N, CA and C atoms as an extended XYZ file, in Angstrom:
606
Properties=species:S:1:pos:R:3:atomname:S:1:resname:S:1:resid:I:1 pbc="F F F"
N       -25.648        4.572        5.220 N   MET     1
C       -26.858        4.184        4.525 CA  MET     1
C       -26.524        3.885        3.068 C   MET     1
N       -27.377        3.097        2.452 N   VAL     2
C       -27.220        2.789        1.034 CA  VAL     2
C       -27.859        3.916        0.234 C   VAL     2
N       -27.064        4.553       -0.629 N   VAL     3
C       -27.563        5.635       -1.473 CA  VAL     3
C       -27.430        5.207       -2.932 C   VAL     3
N       -28.543        5.054       -3.654 N   PRO     4
C       -28.445        4.747       -5.088 CA  PRO     4
C       -27.723        5.903       -5.786 C   PRO     4
N       -26.867        5.608       -6.737 N   LEU     5
C       -26.071        6.656       -7.351 CA  LEU     5
C       -26.484        6.992       -8.784 C   LEU     5
N       -26.588        5.999       -9.629 N   LYS     6
C       -26.789        6.269      -11.055 CA  LYS     6
C       -28.188        6.815      -11.333 C   LYS     6
N       -28.228        8.001      -11.948 N   ASP     7
C       -29.491        8.640      -12.345 CA  ASP     7
C       -30.451        8.812      -11.163 C   ASP     7
N       -29.913        9.084       -9.978 N   TYR     8
C       -30.762        9.260       -8.788 CA  TYR     8
C       -30.850       10.746       -8.462 C   TYR     8
N       -32.039       11.257       -8.126 N   PRO     9
C       -32.209       12.697       -7.863 CA  PRO     9
C       -31.278       13.202       -6.762 C   PRO     9
N       -30.564       14.292       -7.059 N   GLY    10
C       -29.663       14.912       -6.084 CA  GLY    10
C       -28.250       14.360       -6.105 C   GLY    10
N       -28.004       13.323       -6.884 N   VAL    11
C       -26.673       12.724       -6.948 CA  VAL    11
C       -25.992       13.168       -8.237 C   VAL    11
N       -24.796       13.736       -8.093 N   SER    12
C       -23.996       14.052       -9.281 CA  SER    12
C       -22.612       13.433       -9.108 C   SER    12
N       -22.072       12.921      -10.203 N   MET    13
C       -20.786       12.235      -10.163 CA  MET    13
C       -19.881       12.781      -11.266 C   MET    13
N       -18.583       12.847      -10.932 N   ARG    14
C       -17.593       13.310      -11.901 CA  ARG    14
C       -16.339       12.454      -11.772 C   ARG    14
N       -15.911       11.853      -12.850 N   ARG    15
C       -14.713       10.995      -12.844 CA  ARG    15
C       -13.472       11.844      -12.572 C   ARG    15
N       -12.624       11.375      -11.681 N   LEU    16
C       -11.375       12.060      -11.365 CA  LEU    16
C       -10.223       11.363      -12.075 C   LEU    16
N        -9.369       12.145      -12.696 N   LYS    17
C        -8.184       11.581      -13.337 CA  LYS    17
C        -7.073       11.489      -12.298 C   LYS    17
N        -6.589       10.284      -12.067 N   VAL    18
C        -5.544       10.062      -11.074 CA  VAL    18
C        -4.312        9.476      -11.750 C   VAL    18
N        -3.180        9.511      -11.039 N   ALA    19
C        -1.916        9.070      -11.628 CA  ALA    19
C        -1.890        7.569      -11.893 C   ALA    19
N        -2.454        6.794      -10.994 N   GLY    20
C        -2.413        5.332      -11.133 CA  GLY    20
C        -3.767        4.728      -10.830 C   GLY    20
N        -3.822        3.414      -10.747 N   GLN    21
C        -5.049        2.677      -10.448 CA  GLN    21
C        -6.217        3.167      -11.312 C   GLN    21
N        -5.974        3.244      -12.614 N   ILE    22
C        -6.964        3.772      -13.548 CA  ILE    22
C        -8.251        2.936      -13.520 C   ILE    22
N        -8.116        1.624      -13.371 N   ALA    23
C        -9.287        0.740      -13.399 CA  ALA    23
C       -10.187        0.922      -12.179 C   ALA    23
N        -9.705        1.590      -11.142 N   ALA    24
C       -10.499        1.757       -9.922 CA  ALA    24
C       -11.693        2.687      -10.138 C   ALA    24
N       -11.643        3.529      -11.154 N   GLY    25
C       -12.766        4.424      -11.427 CA  GLY    25
C       -12.984        5.472      -10.363 C   GLY    25
N       -11.906        6.081       -9.870 N   THR    26
C       -12.017        7.097       -8.822 CA  THR    26
C       -12.968        8.211       -9.270 C   THR    26
N       -13.970        8.481       -8.439 N   THR    27
C       -15.047        9.406       -8.813 CA  THR    27
C       -15.395       10.341       -7.664 C   THR    27
N       -15.638       11.609       -7.994 N   TYR    28
C       -16.125       12.588       -7.026 CA  TYR    28
C       -17.648       12.490       -7.016 C   TYR    28
N       -18.224       12.248       -5.844 N   ILE    29
C       -19.675       12.101       -5.727 CA  ILE    29
C       -20.214       13.212       -4.841 C   ILE    29
N       -21.196       13.949       -5.349 N   GLU    30
C       -21.820       15.024       -4.581 CA  GLU    30
C       -23.282       14.676       -4.328 C   GLU    30
N       -23.685       14.787       -3.055 N   LEU    31
C       -25.066       14.504       -2.658 CA  LEU    31
C       -25.726       15.815       -2.247 C   LEU    31
N       -26.810       16.179       -2.928 N   ASP    32
C       -27.488       17.444       -2.650 CA  ASP    32
C       -28.966       17.163       -2.362 C   ASP    32
N       -29.337       17.206       -1.068 N   ASP    33
C       -30.718       16.930       -0.644 CA  ASP    33
C       -31.237       15.600       -1.204 C   ASP    33
N       -30.402       14.576       -1.107 N   VAL    34
C       -30.792       13.251       -1.595 CA  VAL    34
C       -31.713       12.600       -0.569 C   VAL    34
N       -32.820       12.068       -1.017 N   GLN    35
C       -33.770       11.404       -0.123 CA  GLN    35
C       -33.716        9.898       -0.360 C   GLN    35
N       -33.551        9.166        0.739 N   VAL    36
C       -33.547        7.702        0.656 CA  VAL    36
C       -34.482        7.154        1.723 C   VAL    36
N       -35.029        5.973        1.503 N   PRO    37
C       -35.930        5.391        2.505 CA  PRO    37
C       -35.199        5.075        3.810 C   PRO    37
N       -35.914        5.117        4.917 N   VAL    38
C       -35.353        4.764        6.230 CA  VAL    38
C       -34.798        3.346        6.203 C   VAL    38
N       -35.397        2.488        5.403 N   SER    39
C       -34.937        1.092        5.320 CA  SER    39
C       -33.527        0.975        4.731 C   SER    39
N       -32.984        2.055        4.164 N   ASN    40
C       -31.630        2.037        3.600 CA  ASN    40
C       -30.544        2.249        4.654 C   ASN    40
N       -30.956        2.492        5.892 N   LEU    41
C       -29.988        2.676        6.979 CA  LEU    41
C       -29.283        1.353        7.271 C   LEU    41
N       -27.957        1.415        7.400 N   ILE    42
C       -27.169        0.220        7.729 CA  ILE    42
C       -26.753        0.335        9.193 C   ILE    42
N       -27.119       -0.641       10.004 N   GLY    43
C       -26.749       -0.605       11.418 CA  GLY    43
C       -27.531        0.448       12.168 C   GLY    43
N       -26.897        0.986       13.245 N   GLN    44
C       -27.567        1.980       14.074 CA  GLN    44
C       -27.129        3.382       13.681 C   GLN    44
N       -28.079        4.306       13.718 N   GLU    45
C       -27.775        5.695       13.375 CA  GLU    45
C       -26.732        6.260       14.336 C   GLU    45
N       -25.762        6.983       13.798 N   GLY    46
C       -24.724        7.611       14.607 CA  GLY    46
C       -23.495        6.752       14.840 C   GLY    46
N       -23.529        5.497       14.407 N   LEU    47
C       -22.388        4.609       14.642 CA  LEU    47
C       -21.569        4.358       13.369 C   LEU    47
N       -21.787        5.186       12.342 N   GLY    48
C       -21.118        4.974       11.060 CA  GLY    48
C       -19.598        4.931       11.153 C   GLY    48
N       -19.005        5.899       11.883 N   MET    49
C       -17.541        5.941       11.977 CA  MET    49
C       -16.998        4.709       12.703 C   MET    49
N       -17.730        4.249       13.700 N   ARG    50
C       -17.295        3.044       14.413 CA  ARG    50
C       -17.287        1.839       13.468 C   ARG    50
N       -18.300        1.740       12.619 N   TYR    51
C       -18.354        0.645       11.653 CA  TYR    51
C       -17.185        0.734       10.670 C   TYR    51
N       -16.901        1.960       10.227 N   VAL    52
C       -15.780        2.160        9.292 CA  VAL    52
C       -14.471        1.721        9.952 C   VAL    52
N       -14.285        2.107       11.216 N   MET    53
C       -13.030        1.806       11.913 CA  MET    53
C       -12.836        0.307       12.132 C   MET    53
N       -13.935       -0.433       12.282 N   THR    54
C       -13.774       -1.882       12.478 CA  THR    54
C       -13.257       -2.563       11.213 C   THR    54
N       -13.371       -1.888       10.081 N   ASN    55
C       -12.901       -2.467        8.829 CA  ASN    55
C       -11.480       -2.030        8.466 C   ASN    55
N       -10.928       -1.052        9.186 N   PHE    56
C        -9.620       -0.512        8.825 CA  PHE    56
C        -8.544       -1.589        8.692 C   PHE    56
N        -8.423       -2.446        9.701 N   ASN    57
C        -7.338       -3.424        9.658 CA  ASN    57
C        -7.504       -4.441        8.543 C   ASN    57
N        -8.754       -4.801        8.212 N   HIS    58
C        -8.977       -5.703        7.082 CA  HIS    58
C        -8.522       -5.041        5.785 C   HIS    58
N        -8.875       -3.754        5.643 N   GLU    59
C        -8.476       -3.005        4.453 CA  GLU    59
C        -6.956       -2.896        4.375 C   GLU    59
N        -6.339       -2.550        5.488 N   ARG    60
C        -4.882       -2.371        5.506 CA  ARG    60
C        -4.160       -3.668        5.195 C   ARG    60
N        -4.666       -4.775        5.720 N   LEU    61
C        -4.035       -6.062        5.464 CA  LEU    61
C        -4.129       -6.435        3.985 C   LEU    61
N        -5.314       -6.242        3.395 N   SER    62
C        -5.462       -6.596        1.978 CA  SER    62
C        -4.602       -5.688        1.098 C   SER    62
N        -4.501       -4.399        1.445 N   ILE    63
C        -3.627       -3.490        0.698 CA  ILE    63
C        -2.179       -3.952        0.820 C   ILE    63
N        -1.754       -4.275        2.034 N   ALA    64
C        -0.365       -4.674        2.264 CA  ALA    64
C         0.000       -5.927        1.479 C   ALA    64
N        -0.901       -6.898        1.446 N   VAL    65
C        -0.626       -8.138        0.700 CA  VAL    65
C        -0.483       -7.836       -0.790 C   VAL    65
N        -1.413       -7.049       -1.347 N   GLY    66
C        -1.348       -6.709       -2.764 CA  GLY    66
C        -0.127       -5.881       -3.109 C   GLY    66
N         0.204       -4.919       -2.252 N   VAL    67
C         1.355       -4.051       -2.480 CA  VAL    67
C         2.658       -4.851       -2.410 C   VAL    67
N         2.733       -5.770       -1.466 N   THR    68
C         3.936       -6.602       -1.347 CA  THR    68
C         4.120       -7.452       -2.596 C   THR    68
N         3.034       -7.985       -3.113 N   ARG    69
C         3.111       -8.763       -4.354 CA  ARG    69
C         3.552       -7.881       -5.525 C   ARG    69
N         3.020       -6.665       -5.600 N   THR    70
C         3.396       -5.748       -6.677 CA  THR    70
C         4.880       -5.405       -6.593 C   THR    70
N         5.381       -5.223       -5.371 N   ALA    71
C         6.807       -4.949       -5.192 CA  ALA    71
C         7.645       -6.109       -5.726 C   ALA    71
N         7.189       -7.331       -5.486 N   ARG    72
C         7.922       -8.507       -5.981 CA  ARG    72
C         7.909       -8.551       -7.513 C   ARG    72
N         6.779       -8.187       -8.118 N   VAL    73
C         6.693       -8.152       -9.588 CA  VAL    73
C         7.677       -7.130      -10.149 C   VAL    73
N         7.733       -5.938       -9.535 N   ALA    74
C         8.655       -4.893       -9.998 CA  ALA    74
C        10.101       -5.363       -9.917 C   ALA    74
N        10.461       -5.957       -8.779 N   LEU    75
C        11.846       -6.391       -8.596 CA  LEU    75
C        12.186       -7.572       -9.500 C   LEU    75
N        11.230       -8.481       -9.708 N   ALA    76
C        11.458       -9.616      -10.604 CA  ALA    76
C        11.676       -9.149      -12.036 C   ALA    76
N        10.911       -8.139      -12.458 N   ALA    77
C        11.085       -7.595      -13.811 CA  ALA    77
C        12.468       -6.982      -13.973 C   ALA    77
N        12.904       -6.237      -12.953 N   ALA    78
C        14.240       -5.632      -13.001 CA  ALA    78
C        15.322       -6.694      -13.011 C   ALA    78
N        15.144       -7.728      -12.218 N   PHE    79
C        16.126       -8.816      -12.134 CA  PHE    79
C        16.283       -9.505      -13.489 C   PHE    79
N        15.144       -9.819      -14.113 N   ALA    80
C        15.191      -10.472      -15.424 CA  ALA    80
C        15.869       -9.572      -16.453 C   ALA    80
N        15.619       -8.271      -16.358 N   TYR    81
C        16.173       -7.328      -17.321 CA  TYR    81
C        17.695       -7.227      -17.187 C   TYR    81
N        18.201       -7.091      -15.961 N   VAL    82
C        19.652       -6.918      -15.793 CA  VAL    82
C        20.426       -8.201      -16.116 C   VAL    82
N        19.752       -9.321      -16.133 N   LEU    83
C        20.414      -10.570      -16.534 CA  LEU    83
C        20.638      -10.623      -18.045 C   LEU    83
N        19.751       -9.990      -18.819 N   LYS    84
C        19.864      -10.070      -20.279 CA  LYS    84
C        20.443       -8.811      -20.925 C   LYS    84
N        20.251       -7.645      -20.292 N   ARG    85
C        20.712       -6.385      -20.878 CA  ARG    85
C        22.218       -6.263      -20.722 C   ARG    85
N        22.895       -5.950      -21.805 N   GLU    86
C        24.353       -5.827      -21.769 CA  GLU    86
C        24.788       -4.382      -21.912 C   GLU    86
N        25.849       -4.038      -21.221 N   ALA    87
C        26.501       -2.734      -21.338 CA  ALA    87
C        28.012       -2.967      -21.262 C   ALA    87
N        28.736       -2.390      -22.175 N   PHE    88
C        30.190       -2.562      -22.237 CA  PHE    88
C        30.589       -4.029      -22.336 C   PHE    88
N        29.780       -4.791      -23.088 N   GLY    89
C        30.121       -6.184      -23.365 CA  GLY    89
C        29.785       -7.174      -22.259 C   GLY    89
N        29.101       -6.736      -21.194 N   LYS    90
C        28.747       -7.646      -20.096 CA  LYS    90
C        27.307       -7.395      -19.662 C   LYS    90
N        26.649       -8.434      -19.102 N   PRO    91
C        25.299       -8.209      -18.551 CA  PRO    91
C        25.357       -7.176      -17.423 C   PRO    91
N        24.296       -6.400      -17.279 N   LEU    92
C        24.250       -5.384      -16.223 CA  LEU    92
C        24.459       -5.975      -14.836 C   LEU    92
N        24.017       -7.207      -14.651 N   VAL    93
C        24.123       -7.822      -13.324 CA  VAL    93
C        25.583       -8.027      -12.902 C   VAL    93
N        26.508       -7.945      -13.844 N   ASP    94
C        27.925       -8.061      -13.501 CA  ASP    94
C        28.480       -6.793      -12.864 C   ASP    94
N        27.694       -5.708      -12.896 N   GLN    95
C        28.141       -4.452      -12.292 CA  GLN    95
C        27.821       -4.463      -10.786 C   GLN    95
N        28.819       -4.226       -9.933 N   PRO    96
C        28.574       -4.241       -8.477 CA  PRO    96
C        27.465       -3.285       -8.036 C   PRO    96
N        27.388       -2.114       -8.655 N   ILE    97
C        26.368       -1.137       -8.247 CA  ILE    97
C        24.961       -1.659       -8.520 C   ILE    97
N        24.804       -2.426       -9.589 N   VAL    98
C        23.502       -3.018       -9.927 CA  VAL    98
C        23.142       -4.080       -8.902 C   VAL    98
N        24.100       -4.926       -8.569 N   ARG    99
C        23.848       -5.975       -7.559 CA  ARG    99
C        23.527       -5.358       -6.198 C   ARG    99
N        24.205       -4.263       -5.874 N   HIS   100
C        23.954       -3.590       -4.596 CA  HIS   100
C        22.513       -3.086       -4.533 C   HIS   100
N        22.065       -2.455       -5.623 N   ARG   101
C        20.698       -1.926       -5.640 CA  ARG   101
C        19.678       -3.053       -5.539 C   ARG   101
N        19.918       -4.158       -6.241 N   LEU   102
C        19.028       -5.325       -6.147 CA  LEU   102
C        19.018       -5.894       -4.728 C   LEU   102
N        20.197       -5.964       -4.120 N   ALA   103
C        20.293       -6.522       -2.765 CA  ALA   103
C        19.555       -5.658       -1.755 C   ALA   103
N        19.705       -4.344       -1.887 N   LYS   104
C        19.062       -3.421       -0.947 CA  LYS   104
C        17.534       -3.534       -1.038 C   LYS   104
N        17.010       -3.502       -2.253 N   ALA   105
C        15.561       -3.618       -2.430 CA  ALA   105
C        15.085       -5.014       -2.039 C   ALA   105
N        15.847       -6.034       -2.415 N   GLY   106
C        15.480       -7.417       -2.111 CA  GLY   106
C        15.425       -7.693       -0.617 C   GLY   106
N        16.363       -7.117        0.129 N   ALA   107
C        16.380       -7.315        1.584 CA  ALA   107
C        15.127       -6.726        2.221 C   ALA   107
N        14.744       -5.547        1.763 N   ARG   108
C        13.529       -4.922        2.310 CA  ARG   108
C        12.296       -5.732        1.937 C   ARG   108
N        12.281       -6.222        0.694 N   LEU   109
C        11.128       -6.999        0.242 CA  LEU   109
C        11.000       -8.301        1.024 C   LEU   109
N        12.086       -9.010        1.206 N   GLU   110
C        12.024      -10.287        1.943 CA  GLU   110
C        11.622      -10.067        3.394 C   GLU   110
N        12.095       -8.982        4.010 N   SER   111
C        11.688       -8.719        5.402 CA  SER   111
C        10.204       -8.376        5.490 C   SER   111
N         9.661       -7.809        4.402 N   GLN   112
C         8.234       -7.477        4.387 CA  GLN   112
C         7.375       -8.719        4.537 C   GLN   112
N         7.808       -9.838        3.971 N   TRP   113
C         7.021      -11.080        4.101 CA  TRP   113
C         6.890      -11.483        5.561 C   TRP   113
N         7.906      -11.223        6.371 N   ALA   114
C         7.839      -11.564        7.793 CA  ALA   114
C         6.804      -10.693        8.509 C   ALA   114
N         6.602       -9.468        8.017 N   TRP   115
C         5.641       -8.562        8.633 CA  TRP   115
C         4.206       -9.001        8.406 C   TRP   115
N         3.967       -9.872        7.428 N   LEU   116
C         2.587      -10.215        7.082 CA  LEU   116
C         1.832      -10.878        8.230 C   LEU   116
N         2.529      -11.326        9.243 N   GLY   117
C         1.855      -11.880       10.411 CA  GLY   117
C         1.923      -10.948       11.603 C   GLY   117
N         2.389       -9.712       11.392 N   GLY   118
C         2.626       -8.800       12.508 CA  GLY   118
C         1.583       -7.712       12.640 C   GLY   118
N         1.944       -6.651       13.378 N   PRO   119
C         1.003       -5.545       13.615 CA  PRO   119
C         0.545       -4.927       12.289 C   PRO   119
N        -0.750       -4.858       12.063 N   THR   120
C        -1.295       -4.454       10.770 CA  THR   120
C        -0.951       -3.018       10.405 C   THR   120
N        -0.964       -2.100       11.372 N   THR   121
C        -0.669       -0.704       11.037 CA  THR   121
C         0.749       -0.566       10.507 C   THR   121
N         1.705       -1.188       11.182 N   MET   122
C         3.107       -1.124       10.746 CA  MET   122
C         3.291       -1.859        9.418 C   MET   122
N         2.594       -2.962        9.265 N   LEU   123
C         2.676       -3.754        8.034 CA  LEU   123
C         2.266       -2.930        6.825 C   LEU   123
N         1.135       -2.233        6.925 N   LYS   124
C         0.641       -1.459        5.795 CA  LYS   124
C         1.590       -0.303        5.479 C   LYS   124
N         2.080        0.387        6.511 N   ALA   125
C         3.020        1.487        6.297 CA  ALA   125
C         4.301        0.989        5.634 C   ALA   125
N         4.831       -0.106        6.129 N   GLN   126
C         6.063       -0.678        5.582 CA  GLN   126
C         5.871       -1.147        4.141 C   GLN   126
N         4.690       -1.666        3.819 N   ALA   127
C         4.433       -2.170        2.465 CA  ALA   127
C         4.610       -1.074        1.427 C   ALA   127
N         4.100        0.124        1.714 N   GLY   128
C         4.256        1.241        0.783 CA  GLY   128
C         5.705        1.651        0.612 C   GLY   128
N         6.455        1.643        1.711 N   LEU   129
C         7.881        1.994        1.639 CA  LEU   129
C         8.671        0.957        0.844 C   LEU   129
N         8.332       -0.308        1.025 N   VAL   130
C         9.006       -1.381        0.281 CA  VAL   130
C         8.672       -1.289       -1.208 C   VAL   130
N         7.403       -1.033       -1.515 N   LEU   131
C         7.023       -0.887       -2.917 CA  LEU   131
C         7.774        0.273       -3.558 C   LEU   131
N         7.875        1.382       -2.841 N   ARG   132
C         8.613        2.534       -3.380 CA  ARG   132
C        10.059        2.154       -3.692 C   ARG   132
N        10.707        1.454       -2.780 N   GLU   133
C        12.095        1.029       -2.980 CA  GLU   133
C        12.230        0.107       -4.192 C   GLU   133
N        11.322       -0.868       -4.290 N   CYS   134
C        11.403       -1.834       -5.393 CA  CYS   134
C        11.050       -1.178       -6.733 C   CYS   134
N        10.060       -0.279       -6.733 N   ALA   135
C         9.691        0.410       -7.971 CA  ALA   135
C        10.808        1.346       -8.424 C   ALA   135
N        11.414        2.078       -7.485 N   ASP   136
C        12.554        2.931       -7.822 CA  ASP   136
C        13.675        2.100       -8.437 C   ASP   136
N        13.964        0.979       -7.786 N   THR   137
C        15.034        0.104       -8.267 CA  THR   137
C        14.747       -0.383       -9.680 C   THR   137
N        13.521       -0.819       -9.905 N   ALA   138
C        13.164       -1.331      -11.233 CA  ALA   138
C        13.315       -0.251      -12.298 C   ALA   138
N        12.765        0.933      -12.050 N   VAL   139
C        12.839        2.006      -13.044 CA  VAL   139
C        14.290        2.406      -13.314 C   VAL   139
N        15.081        2.541      -12.265 N   LEU   140
C        16.473        2.938      -12.448 CA  LEU   140
C        17.286        1.877      -13.189 C   LEU   140
N        17.031        0.614      -12.895 N   LEU   141
C        17.789       -0.446      -13.570 CA  LEU   141
C        17.349       -0.634      -15.018 C   LEU   141
N        16.099       -0.300      -15.324 N   PHE   142
C        15.658       -0.324      -16.715 CA  PHE   142
C        16.205        0.873      -17.489 C   PHE   142
N        16.718        1.873      -16.773 N   GLY   143
C        17.273        3.046      -17.437 CA  GLY   143
C        16.200        3.783      -18.216 C   GLY   143
N        16.542        4.226      -19.425 N   GLY   144
C        15.588        4.944      -20.273 CA  GLY   144
C        14.337        4.134      -20.550 C   GLY   144
N        14.491        2.806      -20.643 N   ASN   145
C        13.323        1.942      -20.872 CA  ASN   145
C        12.328        2.013      -19.715 C   ASN   145
N        12.810        2.296      -18.513 N   GLY   146
C        11.946        2.369      -17.345 CA  GLY   146
C        11.127        3.641      -17.278 C   GLY   146
N        11.395        4.566      -18.190 N   TYR   147
C        10.687        5.835      -18.196 CA  TYR   147
C         9.628        5.901      -19.294 C   TYR   147
N         9.482        4.792      -20.008 N   THR   148
C         8.516        4.752      -21.112 CA  THR   148
C         7.332        3.862      -20.761 C   THR   148
N         6.178        4.161      -21.353 N   ARG   149
C         4.967        3.383      -21.098 CA  ARG   149
C         4.806        2.242      -22.084 C   ARG   149
N         5.799        2.034      -22.933 N   THR   150
C         5.769        0.934      -23.892 CA  THR   150
C         7.110        0.221      -23.856 C   THR   150
N         7.159       -0.965      -24.431 N   GLY   151
C         8.427       -1.680      -24.530 CA  GLY   151
C         8.812       -2.417      -23.261 C   GLY   151
N        10.094       -2.685      -23.133 N   GLN   152
C        10.602       -3.540      -22.059 CA  GLN   152
C        10.355       -2.987      -20.658 C   GLN   152
N        10.346       -1.670      -20.534 N   GLY   153
C        10.190       -1.081      -19.202 CA  GLY   153
C         8.776       -0.683      -18.834 C   GLY   153
N         7.804       -1.030      -19.663 N   ALA   154
C         6.420       -0.587      -19.435 CA  ALA   154
C         5.881       -1.031      -18.074 C   ALA   154
N         6.172       -2.262      -17.680 N   LEU   155
C         5.665       -2.778      -16.401 CA  LEU   155
C         6.270       -2.000      -15.230 C   LEU   155
N         7.572       -1.772      -15.271 N   ALA   156
C         8.234       -1.025      -14.196 CA  ALA   156
C         7.690        0.393      -14.101 C   ALA   156
N         7.482        1.040      -15.253 N   GLU   157
C         6.966        2.406      -15.270 CA  GLU   157
C         5.555        2.465      -14.692 C   GLU   157
N         4.717        1.481      -15.049 N   MET   158
C         3.349        1.452      -14.548 CA  MET   158
C         3.327        1.269      -13.023 C   MET   158
N         4.139        0.325      -12.528 N   ILE   159
C         4.179        0.090      -11.078 CA  ILE   159
C         4.677        1.336      -10.353 C   ILE   159
N         5.644        2.026      -10.942 N   TYR   160
C         6.172        3.255      -10.341 CA  TYR   160
C         5.071        4.291      -10.155 C   TYR   160
N         4.170        4.401      -11.139 N   ARG   161
C         3.052        5.347      -11.039 CA  ARG   161
C         2.053        4.926       -9.972 C   ARG   161
N         1.993        3.637       -9.660 N   GLU   162
C         1.005        3.122       -8.699 CA  GLU   162
C         1.429        3.317       -7.239 C   GLU   162
N         2.688        3.696       -7.005 N   VAL   163
C         3.202        3.770       -5.634 CA  VAL   163
C         2.368        4.690       -4.730 C   VAL   163
N         2.055        5.931       -5.123 N   PRO   164
C         1.251        6.761       -4.216 CA  PRO   164
C        -0.120        6.151       -3.923 C   PRO   164
N        -0.700        5.473       -4.898 N   GLY   165
C        -1.995        4.835       -4.698 CA  GLY   165
C        -1.942        3.679       -3.719 C   GLY   165
N        -0.739        3.194       -3.436 N   ALA   166
C        -0.565        2.141       -2.436 CA  ALA   166
C        -0.248        2.727       -1.061 C   ALA   166
N         0.377        3.896       -1.039 N   ARG   167
C         0.823        4.472        0.224 CA  ARG   167
C        -0.254        5.287        0.932 C   ARG   167
N        -1.257        5.767        0.191 N   ILE   168
C        -2.240        6.680        0.772 CA  ILE   168
C        -3.473        5.983        1.354 C   ILE   168
N        -4.124        5.035        0.640 N   PRO   169
C        -5.367        4.466        1.194 CA  PRO   169
C        -5.142        3.665        2.476 C   PRO   169
N        -6.202        3.558        3.277 N   GLY   170
C        -6.099        2.804        4.528 CA  GLY   170
C        -5.337        3.574        5.589 C   GLY   170
N        -5.178        4.865        5.421 N   SER   171
C        -4.404        5.812        6.235 CA  SER   171
C        -2.977        5.890        5.708 C   SER   171
N        -2.450        7.089        5.650 N   SER   172
C        -1.089        7.282        5.132 CA  SER   172
C        -0.085        6.678        6.098 C   SER   172
N         1.119        6.413        5.591 N   GLU   173
C         2.104        5.727        6.440 CA  GLU   173
C         2.513        6.556        7.651 C   GLU   173
N         2.502        7.902        7.554 N   ASP   174
C         2.831        8.722        8.723 CA  ASP   174
C         1.824        8.491        9.849 C   ASP   174
N         0.543        8.476        9.490 N   VAL   175
C        -0.513        8.231       10.485 CA  VAL   175
C        -0.363        6.828       11.064 C   VAL   175
N        -0.099        5.848       10.187 N   LEU   176
C        -0.006        4.457       10.650 CA  LEU   176
C         1.222        4.212       11.516 C   LEU   176
N         2.350        4.814       11.163 N   LEU   177
C         3.549        4.637       11.984 CA  LEU   177
C         3.340        5.232       13.372 C   LEU   177
N         2.691        6.400       13.423 N   ASP   178
C         2.390        7.006       14.719 CA  ASP   178
C         1.435        6.129       15.520 C   ASP   178
N         0.389        5.633       14.862 N   LEU   179
C        -0.570        4.752       15.536 CA  LEU   179
C         0.122        3.481       16.029 C   LEU   179
N         0.997        2.929       15.194 N   GLY   180
C         1.710        1.710       15.585 CA  GLY   180
C         2.550        1.905       16.834 C   GLY   180
N         3.253        3.047       16.912 N   VAL   181
C         4.083        3.316       18.089 CA  VAL   181
C         3.207        3.534       19.322 C   VAL   181
N         2.092        4.250       19.147 N   ARG   182
C         1.192        4.465       20.285 CA  ARG   182
C         0.632        3.136       20.796 C   ARG   182
N         0.321        2.214       19.867 N   GLN   183
C        -0.162        0.895       20.278 CA  GLN   183
C         0.920        0.114       21.012 C   GLN   183
N         2.160        0.229       20.513 N   LEU   184
C         3.270       -0.466       21.183 CA  LEU   184
C         3.520        0.094       22.579 C   LEU   184
N         3.417        1.411       22.734 N   VAL   185
C         3.587        2.033       24.054 CA  VAL   185
C         2.510        1.531       25.014 C   VAL   185
N         1.280        1.483       24.540 N   LYS   186
C         0.166        0.993       25.357 CA  LYS   186
C         0.404       -0.462       25.782 C   LYS   186
N         0.831       -1.276       24.836 N   LEU   187
C         1.108       -2.683       25.125 CA  LEU   187
C         2.278       -2.824       26.099 C   LEU   187
N         3.322       -2.029       25.889 N   TYR   188
C         4.491       -2.062       26.769 CA  TYR   188
C         4.109       -1.725       28.204 C   TYR   188
N         3.305       -0.660       28.355 N   LYS   189
C         2.889       -0.254       29.698 CA  LYS   189
C         2.053       -1.339       30.378 C   LYS   189
N         1.161       -1.954       29.616 N   ALA   190
C         0.312       -3.008       30.177 CA  ALA   190
C         1.152       -4.208       30.599 C   ALA   190
N         2.103       -4.609       29.766 N   LYS   191
C         2.953       -5.767       30.091 CA  LYS   191
C         3.865       -5.460       31.278 C   LYS   191
N         4.396       -4.227       31.323 N   THR   192
C         5.262       -3.838       32.441 CA  THR   192
C         4.482       -3.845       33.750 C   THR   192
N         3.270       -3.322       33.704 N   LYS   193
C         2.421       -3.301       34.899 CA  LYS   193
C         2.106       -4.719       35.361 C   LYS   193
N         1.848       -5.603       34.414 N   ALA   194
C         1.551       -6.996       34.758 CA  ALA   194
C         2.750       -7.670       35.411 C   ALA   194
N         3.963       -7.344       34.949 N   LEU   195
C         5.174       -7.915       35.540 CA  LEU   195
C         5.432       -7.417       36.952 C   LEU   195
N         4.965       -6.196       37.231 N   GLU   196
C         5.167       -5.607       38.542 CA  GLU   196
C         4.115       -6.020       39.556 C   GLU   196
N         3.043       -6.677       39.092 N   SER   197
C         1.962       -7.051       40.015 CA  SER   197
C         2.422       -8.184       40.936 C   SER   197
N         1.849       -8.263       42.149 N   PRO   198
C         2.239       -9.306       43.113 CA  PRO   198
C         2.033      -10.708       42.554 C   PRO   198
N         0.999      -10.906       41.760 N   ALA   199
C         0.695      -12.232       41.220 CA  ALA   199
C         1.815      -12.745       40.332 C   ALA   199
N         2.492      -11.822       39.617 N   SER   200
C         3.558      -12.255       38.696 CA  SER   200
C         4.810      -12.687       39.432 C   SER   200
N         4.917      -12.340       40.738 N   LYS   201
C         6.096      -12.680       41.503 CA  LYS   201
C         5.969      -14.038       42.213 C   LYS   201
N         4.841      -14.698       42.083 N   LEU   202
C         4.638      -16.007       42.731 CA  LEU   202
C         5.368      -17.096       41.982 C   LEU   202
């Protein structure tokens, strides 16, 4: 149902301080004997969870797309930095260990783009893992600059703080990976049964 929030009897709100996604305005809302008109009911009574569940995959897909883009921003910032930052008279990118870290994160990021057309539960779970890898890489390659909220590493540091906010909403990756495997098992059994049917042997 639609519940008016601001200055409405029985509604109290308290802003929650979170690590990232500051602009989201995360708020604790408490409803105490709130009265709303019957006309504020959305859909049929008792079907609220079903309505919420029909939106899960849309939410997960939009999160995955945004998170994948954020991972690319983090890795691009690190890439630009190691091309210009010098240590021991050479750009950081000349160090094999730096190239290895870029390659490892880059490989995961590029494979994530292929997932964007695949199973949504696995896609969303993988997106958070890829973002974590790319954010870690960016912060580590920025070195001390990656640990500050100002200067050259500010973007990498900010994205690093946003990682949990990408991995938790839309169901955590543990829940999604389990759901994804259960869906694959169901699909496998259905396809195997179809192959064993007499009609498939014609």
